[in-house]
mmCIF file of the C-alpha atoms, coordinates in Angstrom:
data_MODEL
# 
_entry.id   MODEL 
# 
loop_
_atom_site.group_PDB 
_atom_site.id 
_atom_site.type_symbol 
_atom_site.label_atom_id 
_atom_site.label_alt_id 
_atom_site.label_comp_id 
_atom_site.label_asym_id 
_atom_site.label_entity_id 
_atom_site.label_seq_id 
_atom_site.pdbx_PDB_ins_code 
_atom_site.Cartn_x 
_atom_site.Cartn_y 
_atom_site.Cartn_z 
_atom_site.occupancy 
_atom_site.B_iso_or_equiv 
_atom_site.pdbx_formal_charge 
_atom_site.auth_seq_id 
_atom_site.auth_comp_id 
_atom_site.auth_asym_id 
_atom_site.auth_atom_id 
_atom_site.pdbx_PDB_model_num 
ATOM 1   C CA . MET A 1 1   ? 2.623   0.338   15.722  1.00 0.00 ? 1   MET A CA 1 
ATOM 2   C CA . THR A 1 2   ? 1.042   1.923   12.582  1.00 0.00 ? 2   THR A CA 1 
ATOM 3   C CA . LYS A 1 3   ? 3.998   3.902   10.673  1.00 0.00 ? 3   LYS A CA 1 
ATOM 4   C CA . ILE A 1 4   ? 3.207   7.228   9.105   1.00 0.00 ? 4   ILE A CA 1 
ATOM 5   C CA . LEU A 1 5   ? 5.668   8.803   6.607   1.00 0.00 ? 5   LEU A CA 1 
ATOM 6   C CA . LEU A 1 6   ? 5.544   12.690  6.630   1.00 0.00 ? 6   LEU A CA 1 
ATOM 7   C CA . ILE A 1 7   ? 7.149   14.219  3.537   1.00 0.00 ? 7   ILE A CA 1 
ATOM 8   C CA . GLU A 1 8   ? 6.892   18.093  4.477   1.00 0.00 ? 8   GLU A CA 1 
ATOM 9   C CA . ASP A 1 9   ? 9.716   20.702  4.463   1.00 0.00 ? 9   ASP A CA 1 
ATOM 10  C CA . GLU A 1 10  ? 8.115   23.466  6.743   1.00 0.00 ? 10  GLU A CA 1 
ATOM 11  C CA . PRO A 1 11  ? 9.275   22.748  10.333  1.00 0.00 ? 11  PRO A CA 1 
ATOM 12  C CA . GLY A 1 12  ? 6.255   24.365  11.900  1.00 0.00 ? 12  GLY A CA 1 
ATOM 13  C CA . ILE A 1 13  ? 3.878   22.071  10.093  1.00 0.00 ? 13  ILE A CA 1 
ATOM 14  C CA . GLN A 1 14  ? 6.156   18.876  10.536  1.00 0.00 ? 14  GLN A CA 1 
ATOM 15  C CA . GLU A 1 15  ? 6.047   19.637  14.234  1.00 0.00 ? 15  GLU A CA 1 
ATOM 16  C CA . THR A 1 16  ? 2.441   20.020  14.584  1.00 0.00 ? 16  THR A CA 1 
ATOM 17  C CA . ILE A 1 17  ? 1.835   16.901  12.568  1.00 0.00 ? 17  ILE A CA 1 
ATOM 18  C CA . GLN A 1 18  ? 4.505   14.754  14.276  1.00 0.00 ? 18  GLN A CA 1 
ATOM 19  C CA . ILE A 1 19  ? 3.172   15.738  17.935  1.00 0.00 ? 19  ILE A CA 1 
ATOM 20  C CA . THR A 1 20  ? -0.693  15.096  16.706  1.00 0.00 ? 20  THR A CA 1 
ATOM 21  C CA . LEU A 1 21  ? 0.068   11.626  15.338  1.00 0.00 ? 21  LEU A CA 1 
ATOM 22  C CA . GLU A 1 22  ? 2.623   10.211  18.054  1.00 0.00 ? 22  GLU A CA 1 
ATOM 23  C CA . SER A 1 23  ? -0.066  11.602  20.609  1.00 0.00 ? 23  SER A CA 1 
ATOM 24  C CA . GLU A 1 24  ? -2.409  9.153   19.130  1.00 0.00 ? 24  GLU A CA 1 
ATOM 25  C CA . GLY A 1 25  ? 0.062   6.175   18.985  1.00 0.00 ? 25  GLY A CA 1 
ATOM 26  C CA . PHE A 1 26  ? 1.447   6.372   15.455  1.00 0.00 ? 26  PHE A CA 1 
ATOM 27  C CA . LEU A 1 27  ? 4.987   6.081   14.847  1.00 0.00 ? 27  LEU A CA 1 
ATOM 28  C CA . VAL A 1 28  ? 6.077   8.923   12.250  1.00 0.00 ? 28  VAL A CA 1 
ATOM 29  C CA . SER A 1 29  ? 9.122   9.117   9.991   1.00 0.00 ? 29  SER A CA 1 
ATOM 30  C CA . VAL A 1 30  ? 9.733   12.686  8.485   1.00 0.00 ? 30  VAL A CA 1 
ATOM 31  C CA . ALA A 1 31  ? 11.446  13.669  5.299   1.00 0.00 ? 31  ALA A CA 1 
ATOM 32  C CA . SER A 1 32  ? 11.946  17.129  4.296   1.00 0.00 ? 32  SER A CA 1 
ATOM 33  C CA . THR A 1 33  ? 12.459  16.778  0.548   1.00 0.00 ? 33  THR A CA 1 
ATOM 34  C CA . GLY A 1 34  ? 11.127  14.531  -2.451  1.00 0.00 ? 34  GLY A CA 1 
ATOM 35  C CA . LYS A 1 35  ? 14.711  12.802  -2.550  1.00 0.00 ? 35  LYS A CA 1 
ATOM 36  C CA . GLU A 1 36  ? 14.506  11.758  1.151   1.00 0.00 ? 36  GLU A CA 1 
ATOM 37  C CA . GLY A 1 37  ? 10.791  10.937  1.285   1.00 0.00 ? 37  GLY A CA 1 
ATOM 38  C CA . ILE A 1 38  ? 11.261  8.315   -1.823  1.00 0.00 ? 38  ILE A CA 1 
ATOM 39  C CA . GLN A 1 39  ? 14.472  6.892   0.027   1.00 0.00 ? 39  GLN A CA 1 
ATOM 40  C CA . LYS A 1 40  ? 12.341  6.476   3.171   1.00 0.00 ? 40  LYS A CA 1 
ATOM 41  C CA . ILE A 1 41  ? 9.118   4.730   1.607   1.00 0.00 ? 41  ILE A CA 1 
ATOM 42  C CA . SER A 1 42  ? 9.265   1.226   2.624   1.00 0.00 ? 42  SER A CA 1 
ATOM 43  C CA . ASN A 1 43  ? 6.744   -1.893  3.266   1.00 0.00 ? 43  ASN A CA 1 
ATOM 44  C CA . ASP A 1 44  ? 6.254   -1.041  6.527   1.00 0.00 ? 44  ASP A CA 1 
ATOM 45  C CA . ILE A 1 45  ? 4.898   2.588   6.010   1.00 0.00 ? 45  ILE A CA 1 
ATOM 46  C CA . SER A 1 46  ? 1.106   2.072   6.084   1.00 0.00 ? 46  SER A CA 1 
ATOM 47  C CA . LEU A 1 47  ? 0.497   5.577   5.047   1.00 0.00 ? 47  LEU A CA 1 
ATOM 48  C CA . VAL A 1 48  ? 2.200   8.822   3.538   1.00 0.00 ? 48  VAL A CA 1 
ATOM 49  C CA . VAL A 1 49  ? 1.421   12.596  4.033   1.00 0.00 ? 49  VAL A CA 1 
ATOM 50  C CA . LEU A 1 50  ? 2.841   14.584  1.200   1.00 0.00 ? 50  LEU A CA 1 
ATOM 51  C CA . ASP A 1 51  ? 3.392   18.064  0.739   1.00 0.00 ? 51  ASP A CA 1 
ATOM 52  C CA . ILE A 1 52  ? 3.035   18.938  -2.908  1.00 0.00 ? 52  ILE A CA 1 
ATOM 53  C CA . GLY A 1 53  ? 5.478   22.231  -2.562  1.00 0.00 ? 53  GLY A CA 1 
ATOM 54  C CA . LEU A 1 54  ? 8.719   20.484  -1.618  1.00 0.00 ? 54  LEU A CA 1 
ATOM 55  C CA . PRO A 1 55  ? 12.119  22.197  -2.290  1.00 0.00 ? 55  PRO A CA 1 
ATOM 56  C CA . ASP A 1 56  ? 13.676  19.921  -4.702  1.00 0.00 ? 56  ASP A CA 1 
ATOM 57  C CA . GLN A 1 57  ? 10.596  18.682  -6.899  1.00 0.00 ? 57  GLN A CA 1 
ATOM 58  C CA . ASN A 1 58  ? 6.948   18.596  -6.516  1.00 0.00 ? 58  ASN A CA 1 
ATOM 59  C CA . GLY A 1 59  ? 4.811   16.251  -4.720  1.00 0.00 ? 59  GLY A CA 1 
ATOM 60  C CA . PHE A 1 60  ? 2.978   15.005  -7.827  1.00 0.00 ? 60  PHE A CA 1 
ATOM 61  C CA . GLU A 1 61  ? 6.362   13.959  -9.183  1.00 0.00 ? 61  GLU A CA 1 
ATOM 62  C CA . VAL A 1 62  ? 7.124   12.231  -5.677  1.00 0.00 ? 62  VAL A CA 1 
ATOM 63  C CA . LEU A 1 63  ? 3.848   10.202  -5.790  1.00 0.00 ? 63  LEU A CA 1 
ATOM 64  C CA . LYS A 1 64  ? 4.655   9.017   -9.378  1.00 0.00 ? 64  LYS A CA 1 
ATOM 65  C CA . GLU A 1 65  ? 7.959   7.617   -8.196  1.00 0.00 ? 65  GLU A CA 1 
ATOM 66  C CA . ILE A 1 66  ? 6.350   6.118   -5.215  1.00 0.00 ? 66  ILE A CA 1 
ATOM 67  C CA . ARG A 1 67  ? 3.725   4.409   -7.278  1.00 0.00 ? 67  ARG A CA 1 
ATOM 68  C CA . LYS A 1 68  ? 6.446   2.611   -9.426  1.00 0.00 ? 68  LYS A CA 1 
ATOM 69  C CA . SER A 1 69  ? 6.948   0.412   -6.454  1.00 0.00 ? 69  SER A CA 1 
ATOM 70  C CA . PHE A 1 70  ? 4.370   0.952   -3.625  1.00 0.00 ? 70  PHE A CA 1 
ATOM 71  C CA . GLN A 1 71  ? 0.551   1.061   -3.535  1.00 0.00 ? 71  GLN A CA 1 
ATOM 72  C CA . THR A 1 72  ? 0.927   2.784   0.188   1.00 0.00 ? 72  THR A CA 1 
ATOM 73  C CA . PRO A 1 73  ? -2.221  5.065   0.840   1.00 0.00 ? 73  PRO A CA 1 
ATOM 74  C CA . VAL A 1 74  ? -0.866  8.900   0.094   1.00 0.00 ? 74  VAL A CA 1 
ATOM 75  C CA . ILE A 1 75  ? -2.822  12.216  1.371   1.00 0.00 ? 75  ILE A CA 1 
ATOM 76  C CA . PHE A 1 76  ? -1.751  15.285  -0.386  1.00 0.00 ? 76  PHE A CA 1 
ATOM 77  C CA . LEU A 1 77  ? -1.327  18.437  2.060   1.00 0.00 ? 77  LEU A CA 1 
ATOM 78  C CA . THR A 1 78  ? -0.968  21.477  0.393   1.00 0.00 ? 78  THR A CA 1 
ATOM 79  C CA . ALA A 1 79  ? -1.744  25.233  -0.257  1.00 0.00 ? 79  ALA A CA 1 
ATOM 80  C CA . ARG A 1 80  ? -2.801  24.705  -3.838  1.00 0.00 ? 80  ARG A CA 1 
ATOM 81  C CA . ASN A 1 81  ? -6.414  24.679  -3.749  1.00 0.00 ? 81  ASN A CA 1 
ATOM 82  C CA . THR A 1 82  ? -7.628  24.921  -7.443  1.00 0.00 ? 82  THR A CA 1 
ATOM 83  C CA . GLU A 1 83  ? -9.797  22.175  -8.658  1.00 0.00 ? 83  GLU A CA 1 
ATOM 84  C CA . ILE A 1 84  ? -7.160  21.255  -11.378 1.00 0.00 ? 84  ILE A CA 1 
ATOM 85  C CA . ASP A 1 85  ? -4.821  20.728  -8.620  1.00 0.00 ? 85  ASP A CA 1 
ATOM 86  C CA . LYS A 1 86  ? -7.266  18.408  -6.535  1.00 0.00 ? 86  LYS A CA 1 
ATOM 87  C CA . VAL A 1 87  ? -8.423  16.412  -9.771  1.00 0.00 ? 87  VAL A CA 1 
ATOM 88  C CA . LEU A 1 88  ? -4.649  15.884  -10.856 1.00 0.00 ? 88  LEU A CA 1 
ATOM 89  C CA . GLY A 1 89  ? -3.867  14.653  -7.372  1.00 0.00 ? 89  GLY A CA 1 
ATOM 90  C CA . LEU A 1 90  ? -6.405  12.218  -7.048  1.00 0.00 ? 90  LEU A CA 1 
ATOM 91  C CA . GLU A 1 91  ? -6.076  10.983  -10.857 1.00 0.00 ? 91  GLU A CA 1 
ATOM 92  C CA . ILE A 1 92  ? -2.132  10.209  -10.422 1.00 0.00 ? 92  ILE A CA 1 
ATOM 93  C CA . GLY A 1 93  ? -3.081  8.069   -7.371  1.00 0.00 ? 93  GLY A CA 1 
ATOM 94  C CA . ALA A 1 94  ? -3.648  10.125  -4.002  1.00 0.00 ? 94  ALA A CA 1 
ATOM 95  C CA . ASP A 1 95  ? -6.305  8.860   -1.800  1.00 0.00 ? 95  ASP A CA 1 
ATOM 96  C CA . ASP A 1 96  ? -7.007  12.244  -0.442  1.00 0.00 ? 96  ASP A CA 1 
ATOM 97  C CA . TYR A 1 97  ? -6.318  16.128  -0.723  1.00 0.00 ? 97  TYR A CA 1 
ATOM 98  C CA . ILE A 1 98  ? -6.326  18.433  2.098   1.00 0.00 ? 98  ILE A CA 1 
ATOM 99  C CA . VAL A 1 99  ? -5.706  21.956  1.716   1.00 0.00 ? 99  VAL A CA 1 
ATOM 100 C CA . LYS A 1 100 ? -3.579  24.394  4.008   1.00 0.00 ? 100 LYS A CA 1 
ATOM 101 C CA . PRO A 1 101 ? -4.406  25.620  6.262   1.00 0.00 ? 101 PRO A CA 1 
ATOM 102 C CA . PHE A 1 102 ? -5.726  22.697  7.779   1.00 0.00 ? 102 PHE A CA 1 
ATOM 103 C CA . SER A 1 103 ? -7.136  21.236  11.236  1.00 0.00 ? 103 SER A CA 1 
ATOM 104 C CA . PRO A 1 104 ? -4.485  18.570  12.477  1.00 0.00 ? 104 PRO A CA 1 
ATOM 105 C CA . ARG A 1 105 ? -7.506  16.859  14.045  1.00 0.00 ? 105 ARG A CA 1 
ATOM 106 C CA . GLU A 1 106 ? -9.383  16.566  10.590  1.00 0.00 ? 106 GLU A CA 1 
ATOM 107 C CA . LEU A 1 107 ? -5.906  15.391  9.054   1.00 0.00 ? 107 LEU A CA 1 
ATOM 108 C CA . LEU A 1 108 ? -5.963  12.602  11.679  1.00 0.00 ? 108 LEU A CA 1 
ATOM 109 C CA . ALA A 1 109 ? -9.633  11.499  11.028  1.00 0.00 ? 109 ALA A CA 1 
ATOM 110 C CA . ARG A 1 110 ? -8.900  11.138  7.458   1.00 0.00 ? 110 ARG A CA 1 
ATOM 111 C CA . ILE A 1 111 ? -5.766  9.279   8.121   1.00 0.00 ? 111 ILE A CA 1 
ATOM 112 C CA . ARG A 1 112 ? -7.980  6.723   10.207  1.00 0.00 ? 112 ARG A CA 1 
ATOM 113 C CA . ALA A 1 113 ? -10.497 6.705   7.642   1.00 0.00 ? 113 ALA A CA 1 
ATOM 114 C CA . ILE A 1 114 ? -8.210  5.467   4.956   1.00 0.00 ? 114 ILE A CA 1 
ATOM 115 C CA . LEU A 1 115 ? -6.334  3.077   7.343   1.00 0.00 ? 115 LEU A CA 1 
ATOM 116 C CA . ARG A 1 116 ? -9.810  1.589   8.174   1.00 0.00 ? 116 ARG A CA 1 
ATOM 117 C CA . ARG A 1 117 ? -10.492 1.069   4.541   1.00 0.00 ? 117 ARG A CA 1 
ATOM 118 C CA . THR A 1 118 ? -7.187  -0.447  3.599   1.00 0.00 ? 118 THR A CA 1 
ATOM 119 C CA . THR A 1 119 ? -6.375  -2.356  6.641   1.00 0.00 ? 119 THR A CA 1 
ATOM 120 C CA . GLN A 1 120 ? -9.976  -3.867  7.680   1.00 0.00 ? 120 GLN A CA 1 
ATOM 121 C CA . THR A 1 121 ? -10.607 -7.744  6.988   1.00 0.00 ? 121 THR A CA 1 
ATOM 122 C CA . GLN A 1 122 ? -11.744 -7.776  3.342   1.00 0.00 ? 122 GLN A CA 1 
ATOM 123 C CA . THR A 1 123 ? -14.011 -10.559 1.969   1.00 0.00 ? 123 THR A CA 1 
ATOM 124 C CA . LEU A 1 124 ? -14.491 -11.576 -1.723  1.00 0.00 ? 124 LEU A CA 1 
ATOM 125 C CA . GLU A 1 125 ? -18.015 -11.696 -2.933  1.00 0.00 ? 125 GLU A CA 1 
ATOM 126 C CA . ASP A 1 126 ? -18.396 -15.443 -2.636  1.00 0.00 ? 126 ASP A CA 1 
ATOM 127 C CA . HIS A 1 127 ? -17.269 -15.506 0.710   1.00 0.00 ? 127 HIS A CA 1 
ATOM 128 C CA . LYS A 1 128 ? -15.035 -18.607 -0.098  1.00 0.00 ? 128 LYS A CA 1 
ATOM 129 C CA . LEU A 1 129 ? -11.771 -16.504 0.218   1.00 0.00 ? 129 LEU A CA 1 
ATOM 130 C CA . ARG A 1 130 ? -11.088 -14.163 2.997   1.00 0.00 ? 130 ARG A CA 1 
ATOM 131 C CA . ILE A 1 131 ? -7.902  -12.365 4.297   1.00 0.00 ? 131 ILE A CA 1 
ATOM 132 C CA . SER A 1 132 ? -7.363  -10.965 7.671   1.00 0.00 ? 132 SER A CA 1 
ATOM 133 C CA . LEU A 1 133 ? -5.051  -8.002  7.426   1.00 0.00 ? 133 LEU A CA 1 
ATOM 134 C CA . ASP A 1 134 ? -4.569  -7.721  11.119  1.00 0.00 ? 134 ASP A CA 1 
ATOM 135 C CA . LYS A 1 135 ? -3.893  -11.438 11.823  1.00 0.00 ? 135 LYS A CA 1 
ATOM 136 C CA . LYS A 1 136 ? -2.086  -11.756 8.560   1.00 0.00 ? 136 LYS A CA 1 
ATOM 137 C CA . LEU A 1 137 ? -3.773  -14.933 7.624   1.00 0.00 ? 137 LEU A CA 1 
ATOM 138 C CA . VAL A 1 138 ? -5.732  -16.128 4.611   1.00 0.00 ? 138 VAL A CA 1 
ATOM 139 C CA . TYR A 1 139 ? -8.883  -18.350 4.685   1.00 0.00 ? 139 TYR A CA 1 
ATOM 140 C CA . PHE A 1 140 ? -10.438 -20.427 2.164   1.00 0.00 ? 140 PHE A CA 1 
ATOM 141 C CA . ASN A 1 141 ? -13.323 -22.357 2.923   1.00 0.00 ? 141 ASN A CA 1 
ATOM 142 C CA . GLY A 1 142 ? -13.367 -21.607 6.693   1.00 0.00 ? 142 GLY A CA 1 
ATOM 143 C CA . LYS A 1 143 ? -9.815  -23.015 6.496   1.00 0.00 ? 143 LYS A CA 1 
ATOM 144 C CA . THR A 1 144 ? -6.468  -21.308 7.263   1.00 0.00 ? 144 THR A CA 1 
ATOM 145 C CA . LEU A 1 145 ? -3.928  -21.493 4.364   1.00 0.00 ? 145 LEU A CA 1 
ATOM 146 C CA . ASN A 1 146 ? -0.289  -22.398 5.711   1.00 0.00 ? 146 ASN A CA 1 
ATOM 147 C CA . LEU A 1 147 ? 1.574   -19.388 3.805   1.00 0.00 ? 147 LEU A CA 1 
ATOM 148 C CA . SER A 1 148 ? 4.976   -18.418 4.024   1.00 0.00 ? 148 SER A CA 1 
ATOM 149 C CA . PRO A 1 149 ? 5.554   -14.584 4.886   1.00 0.00 ? 149 PRO A CA 1 
ATOM 150 C CA . TYR A 1 150 ? 6.367   -13.813 1.173   1.00 0.00 ? 150 TYR A CA 1 
ATOM 151 C CA . GLU A 1 151 ? 3.364   -16.118 -0.023  1.00 0.00 ? 151 GLU A CA 1 
ATOM 152 C CA . TYR A 1 152 ? 1.030   -14.235 2.477   1.00 0.00 ? 152 TYR A CA 1 
ATOM 153 C CA . LYS A 1 153 ? 2.301   -10.819 1.469   1.00 0.00 ? 153 LYS A CA 1 
ATOM 154 C CA . THR A 1 154 ? 1.671   -11.767 -2.252  1.00 0.00 ? 154 THR A CA 1 
ATOM 155 C CA . MET A 1 155 ? -1.817  -12.709 -1.561  1.00 0.00 ? 155 MET A CA 1 
ATOM 156 C CA . GLU A 1 156 ? -2.293  -9.600  0.466   1.00 0.00 ? 156 GLU A CA 1 
ATOM 157 C CA . LEU A 1 157 ? -1.000  -7.413  -2.273  1.00 0.00 ? 157 LEU A CA 1 
ATOM 158 C CA . PHE A 1 158 ? -3.465  -9.416  -4.934  1.00 0.00 ? 158 PHE A CA 1 
ATOM 159 C CA . PHE A 1 159 ? -6.357  -8.858  -2.326  1.00 0.00 ? 159 PHE A CA 1 
ATOM 160 C CA . LYS A 1 160 ? -5.925  -5.110  -2.260  1.00 0.00 ? 160 LYS A CA 1 
ATOM 161 C CA . TRP A 1 161 ? -6.340  -4.732  -6.124  1.00 0.00 ? 161 TRP A CA 1 
ATOM 162 C CA . PRO A 1 162 ? -8.490  -7.825  -7.457  1.00 0.00 ? 162 PRO A CA 1 
ATOM 163 C CA . GLY A 1 163 ? -8.142  -8.098  -11.074 1.00 0.00 ? 163 GLY A CA 1 
ATOM 164 C CA . ARG A 1 164 ? -5.039  -6.016  -11.455 1.00 0.00 ? 164 ARG A CA 1 
ATOM 165 C CA . ILE A 1 165 ? -2.138  -8.086  -13.259 1.00 0.00 ? 165 ILE A CA 1 
ATOM 166 C CA . PHE A 1 166 ? 1.347   -7.236  -11.543 1.00 0.00 ? 166 PHE A CA 1 
ATOM 167 C CA . THR A 1 167 ? 4.630   -7.804  -13.321 1.00 0.00 ? 167 THR A CA 1 
ATOM 168 C CA . ARG A 1 168 ? 7.191   -9.806  -11.388 1.00 0.00 ? 168 ARG A CA 1 
ATOM 169 C CA . GLU A 1 169 ? 9.181   -6.694  -10.757 1.00 0.00 ? 169 GLU A CA 1 
ATOM 170 C CA . GLU A 1 170 ? 6.106   -4.937  -8.979  1.00 0.00 ? 170 GLU A CA 1 
ATOM 171 C CA . ILE A 1 171 ? 5.628   -8.087  -6.977  1.00 0.00 ? 171 ILE A CA 1 
ATOM 172 C CA . MET A 1 172 ? 9.253   -8.175  -5.666  1.00 0.00 ? 172 MET A CA 1 
ATOM 173 C CA . ASP A 1 173 ? 9.225   -4.501  -5.015  1.00 0.00 ? 173 ASP A CA 1 
ATOM 174 C CA . ASN A 1 174 ? 5.999   -4.638  -2.961  1.00 0.00 ? 174 ASN A CA 1 
ATOM 175 C CA . VAL A 1 175 ? 6.706   -7.991  -1.219  1.00 0.00 ? 175 VAL A CA 1 
ATOM 176 C CA . TRP A 1 176 ? 10.222  -8.806  -1.020  1.00 0.00 ? 176 TRP A CA 1 
ATOM 177 C CA . THR A 1 177 ? 11.915  -7.472  2.162   1.00 0.00 ? 177 THR A CA 1 
ATOM 178 C CA . GLU A 1 178 ? 15.606  -9.220  1.811   1.00 0.00 ? 178 GLU A CA 1 
ATOM 179 C CA . PRO A 1 179 ? 17.395  -8.779  -1.817  1.00 0.00 ? 179 PRO A CA 1 
ATOM 180 C CA . GLU A 1 180 ? 19.355  -11.883 -1.092  1.00 0.00 ? 180 GLU A CA 1 
ATOM 181 C CA . ASP A 1 181 ? 16.051  -13.752 -1.405  1.00 0.00 ? 181 ASP A CA 1 
ATOM 182 C CA . SER A 1 182 ? 15.556  -12.692 -4.852  1.00 0.00 ? 182 SER A CA 1 
ATOM 183 C CA . PHE A 1 183 ? 16.391  -14.791 -7.711  1.00 0.00 ? 183 PHE A CA 1 
ATOM 184 C CA . ASP A 1 184 ? 15.028  -14.787 -11.293 1.00 0.00 ? 184 ASP A CA 1 
ATOM 185 C CA . ARG A 1 185 ? 12.232  -17.218 -10.710 1.00 0.00 ? 185 ARG A CA 1 
ATOM 186 C CA . ALA A 1 186 ? 11.521  -16.383 -7.248  1.00 0.00 ? 186 ALA A CA 1 
ATOM 187 C CA . VAL A 1 187 ? 7.818   -14.777 -8.006  1.00 0.00 ? 187 VAL A CA 1 
ATOM 188 C CA . ASP A 1 188 ? 7.086   -17.963 -9.939  1.00 0.00 ? 188 ASP A CA 1 
ATOM 189 C CA . THR A 1 189 ? 7.832   -20.244 -7.114  1.00 0.00 ? 189 THR A CA 1 
ATOM 190 C CA . VAL A 1 190 ? 5.900   -18.368 -4.868  1.00 0.00 ? 190 VAL A CA 1 
ATOM 191 C CA . ILE A 1 191 ? 2.799   -18.357 -7.152  1.00 0.00 ? 191 ILE A CA 1 
ATOM 192 C CA . LYS A 1 192 ? 3.398   -22.154 -7.357  1.00 0.00 ? 192 LYS A CA 1 
ATOM 193 C CA . ASN A 1 193 ? 3.543   -22.519 -3.488  1.00 0.00 ? 193 ASN A CA 1 
ATOM 194 C CA . ILE A 1 194 ? 0.129   -20.520 -3.115  1.00 0.00 ? 194 ILE A CA 1 
ATOM 195 C CA . ARG A 1 195 ? -1.644  -22.479 -5.800  1.00 0.00 ? 195 ARG A CA 1 
ATOM 196 C CA . ALA A 1 196 ? -0.163  -25.620 -4.114  1.00 0.00 ? 196 ALA A CA 1 
ATOM 197 C CA . ARG A 1 197 ? -2.070  -24.313 -0.603  1.00 0.00 ? 197 ARG A CA 1 
ATOM 198 C CA . PHE A 1 198 ? -5.308  -23.922 -2.526  1.00 0.00 ? 198 PHE A CA 1 
ATOM 199 C CA . LYS A 1 199 ? -5.336  -27.184 -3.951  1.00 0.00 ? 199 LYS A CA 1 
ATOM 200 C CA . GLU A 1 200 ? -4.483  -28.970 -0.823  1.00 0.00 ? 200 GLU A CA 1 
ATOM 201 C CA . ILE A 1 201 ? -8.226  -27.838 0.227   1.00 0.00 ? 201 ILE A CA 1 
ATOM 202 C CA . GLU A 1 202 ? -9.924  -27.893 -3.054  1.00 0.00 ? 202 GLU A CA 1 
ATOM 203 C CA . ASN A 1 203 ? -8.126  -29.567 -5.714  1.00 0.00 ? 203 ASN A CA 1 
ATOM 204 C CA . ASP A 1 204 ? -9.548  -27.618 -8.931  1.00 0.00 ? 204 ASP A CA 1 
ATOM 205 C CA . PHE A 1 205 ? -9.570  -24.192 -7.169  1.00 0.00 ? 205 PHE A CA 1 
ATOM 206 C CA . ASP A 1 206 ? -7.059  -21.487 -8.649  1.00 0.00 ? 206 ASP A CA 1 
ATOM 207 C CA . PRO A 1 207 ? -7.899  -17.638 -7.794  1.00 0.00 ? 207 PRO A CA 1 
ATOM 208 C CA . ILE A 1 208 ? -4.518  -16.409 -9.475  1.00 0.00 ? 208 ILE A CA 1 
ATOM 209 C CA . GLU A 1 209 ? -4.605  -15.177 -13.027 1.00 0.00 ? 209 GLU A CA 1 
ATOM 210 C CA . THR A 1 210 ? -1.429  -15.821 -14.955 1.00 0.00 ? 210 THR A CA 1 
ATOM 211 C CA . ARG A 1 211 ? -1.331  -13.514 -17.921 1.00 0.00 ? 211 ARG A CA 1 
ATOM 212 C CA . ARG A 1 212 ? 1.611   -14.585 -20.055 1.00 0.00 ? 212 ARG A CA 1 
ATOM 213 C CA . GLY A 1 213 ? 4.451   -11.944 -20.771 1.00 0.00 ? 213 GLY A CA 1 
ATOM 214 C CA . GLN A 1 214 ? 2.766   -9.858  -18.033 1.00 0.00 ? 214 GLN A CA 1 
ATOM 215 C CA . GLY A 1 215 ? 2.549   -11.170 -14.673 1.00 0.00 ? 215 GLY A CA 1 
ATOM 216 C CA . TYR A 1 216 ? 0.117   -12.328 -12.224 1.00 0.00 ? 216 TYR A CA 1 
ATOM 217 C CA . GLY A 1 217 ? -2.999  -11.156 -9.992  1.00 0.00 ? 217 GLY A CA 1 
ATOM 218 C CA . LEU A 1 218 ? -5.811  -12.436 -8.316  1.00 0.00 ? 218 LEU A CA 1 
ATOM 219 C CA . LYS A 1 219 ? -9.082  -13.224 -10.579 1.00 0.00 ? 219 LYS A CA 1 
ATOM 220 C CA . GLU A 1 220 ? -11.793 -10.306 -10.474 1.00 0.00 ? 220 GLU A CA 1 
ATOM 221 C CA . LYS A 1 221 ? -14.455 -13.042 -10.271 1.00 0.00 ? 221 LYS A CA 1 
ATOM 222 C CA . ILE A 1 222 ? -13.791 -16.185 -8.292  1.00 0.00 ? 222 ILE A CA 1 
# 
């Protein structure tokens, strides 16, 4: 079930959104403050609806905290309707911006549109490499790669932002679910294993870029 995190302090709006989303089959986790919302964000959250006017900190600050570890889509929901607020919200990483008062149906439609964009099967332009986010499988030259859960999640992260280099810490924050699985060179081992899976199919194929002292990412052009 798709899980939405709602960070909103107004009880009436919380209830309206929660009822609307749950009636459409979403699982909703609710937070009333920015601090609580940051504590509740996790890898199983598919999208965040974030109020800007929270009692302990504003939504812009909350989004910046979220973006340190997660690339989860975020929709701002706010009474602020000035152009500068909208531009600022989108420039710091929000995926959409809805002004109060709002239609719950419009919010639902925008959530679905973003989820379609971020969870649909993605295909690179040369069609050799493909990932199915629904099936959680990576295909290369029509063959399925035999990846462990951490190897798959690393490829999923790379696929969403081709060309971006992620530090080891960013990869671990987005991919690792069990702290006890973390160790100094865990990311290096996962990257080595992914490359080995590709070489089992095509010996000289390596879609992963290593940038010394910075991290790893998916090559923009393969």
